[in-house]
C-alpha positions in Angstrom: 18.4 4.3 -1.5 18.9 1.5 -4.0 16.3 0.3 -6.5 15.9 -3.1 -8.2 13.3 -4.6 -10.5 10.5 -6.7 -9.2 8.2 -9.0 -11.3 6.5 -7.3 -14.3 9.3 -4.7 -14.4 8.0 -2.7 -11.5 10.6 -1.0 -9.3 11.1 -2.0 -5.7 13.0 0.3 -3.4 15.1 -0.7 -0.4 17.4 1.3 1.9 20.9 0.4 0.9 22.9 -1.6 3.3 20.1 -2.3 5.8 18.5 -5.6 6.6 14.8 -5.2 5.6 12.3 -6.8 7.9 8.9 -5.5 6.5 7.5 -5.6 3.0 4.9 -3.2 1.8 2.8 -3.3 -1.4 2.0 0.2 -2.7 -0.9 0.4 -5.1 -1.8 3.6 -6.9 -2.6 4.4 -10.6 -0.9 7.8 -10.1 2.7 7.2 -10.9 3.9 10.3 -9.0 2.1 9.3 -5.8 3.2 5.7 -6.1 6.8 6.6 -6.6 6.9 9.3 -3.9 5.4 7.0 -1.3 7.5 4.1 -2.3 10.7 6.3 -2.2 9.8 7.6 1.2 9.0 4.2 2.6 12.2 2.8 1.0 14.2 5.5 2.7 12.8 4.3 6.0 14.1 0.8 5.4 11.0 -0.9 4.1 11.0 -3.1 1.0 8.2 -1.7 -1.3 6.5 -3.5 -4.1 4.5 -1.5 -6.6 1.3 -2.1 -8.6 -0.7 0.3 -10.8 -4.1 -1.1 -10.1 -6.0 -3.6 -8.0 -5.8 -6.4 -10.5 -2.0 -6.2 -10.7 -1.8 -5.7 -7.0 -3.8 -8.9 -6.2 -1.6 -10.9 -8.6 1.6 -9.5 -7.0 0.2 -10.1 -3.5 -0.7 -13.7 -4.2 2.7 -14.3 -5.7 4.8 -12.7 -2.9 4.5 -12.1 0.8 3.7 -8.6 2.1 3.3 -7.4 5.7 1.1 -4.4 4.7 -0.8 -3.1 1.7 -1.2 0.6 1.0 -3.8 1.2 -1.7 -5.5 4.0 -3.5 -9.3 3.8 -3.4 -10.2 5.0 -6.9 -8.4 3.0 -9.6 -9.4 1.4 -12.9 -10.1 -2.4 -13.2 -10.4 -3.0 -9.4 -10.7 -0.3 -6.8 -8.9 -0.3 -3.4 -11.9 -1.3 -1.4 -12.5 -4.5 -3.5 -8.7 -5.2 -3.4 -8.8 -4.9 0.4 -11.6 -7.6 0.4 -9.5 -10.0 -1.6 -6.4 -9.3 0.5 -8.3 -10.1 3.7 -9.9 -13.2 2.2 -6.4 -14.6 1.4 -4.5 -13.1 4.4 -6.8 -11.9 7.1 -4.0 -10.6 9.3 -2.4 -8.4 6.6 -3.2 -4.7 7.4 -4.7 -2.7 4.6 -4.4 1.1 4.6 -6.6 3.0 2.1 -5.3 6.2 0.6 -7.9 8.5 -0.9 -8.8 12.0 -1.8 -12.5 11.2 -1.9 -15.1 12.7 0.4 -14.4 11.8 4.0 -18.0 11.1 4.9 -18.6 8.9 2.0 -15.4 6.9 2.5 -15.9 6.5 6.2 -19.4 5.1 5.7 -18.2 2.8 2.9 -15.4 1.3 5.0 -17.2 1.2 8.3 -17.7 -2.5 8.4 -15.4 -3.4 5.6 -11.9 -4.9 5.1 -9.9 -1.7 5.4 -7.9 -1.3 8.7 -7.0 2.4 8.3 -7.6 5.4 6.0 -5.3 8.3 5.2 -6.7 11.2 3.2 -4.8 13.0 0.5 -3.0 15.4 0.8 -1.3 13.9 3.7 1.9 14.7 5.6 4.6 12.0 5.2 5.2 11.9 8.9 1.5 11.0 9.4 1.9 8.2 6.8 5.0 7.0 8.6 3.2 6.9 12.0 0.2 5.0 10.4 2.5 2.5 8.7 4.5 1.9 11.9 1.3 1.4 14.0 -0.1 -1.0 11.4 3.1 -3.1 11.3 3.4 -3.1 15.1 0.6 -5.7 15.5 
């Protein structure tokens, strides 16, 4: 896996030597989760942009083209639910997957009629994340 710097000094990962067809924006204020998910997706051949919160993610999203957004729910400045609304307003066909450790019932009610396409609850298995990402990008 190779890494290179994106705007604002954030790392972006790509599988070395492979043509990359899909770009994913990974948003999480927890560096360990952000880096682990980005590294995993990069090893699968996706190009992954990183942001530490919703405000930064929205700026990166508006500046670059992404095929999918993975976002944590609970973040400072702008949470993932509000970010999803902005993403859908600017790019209605871009899938948004919410990553959260919050209470399932509360989250499911909150996103029922909202801008989020899918939810994955922490602690998740990487194979489940891979399957969810592949389904989201298949449309």
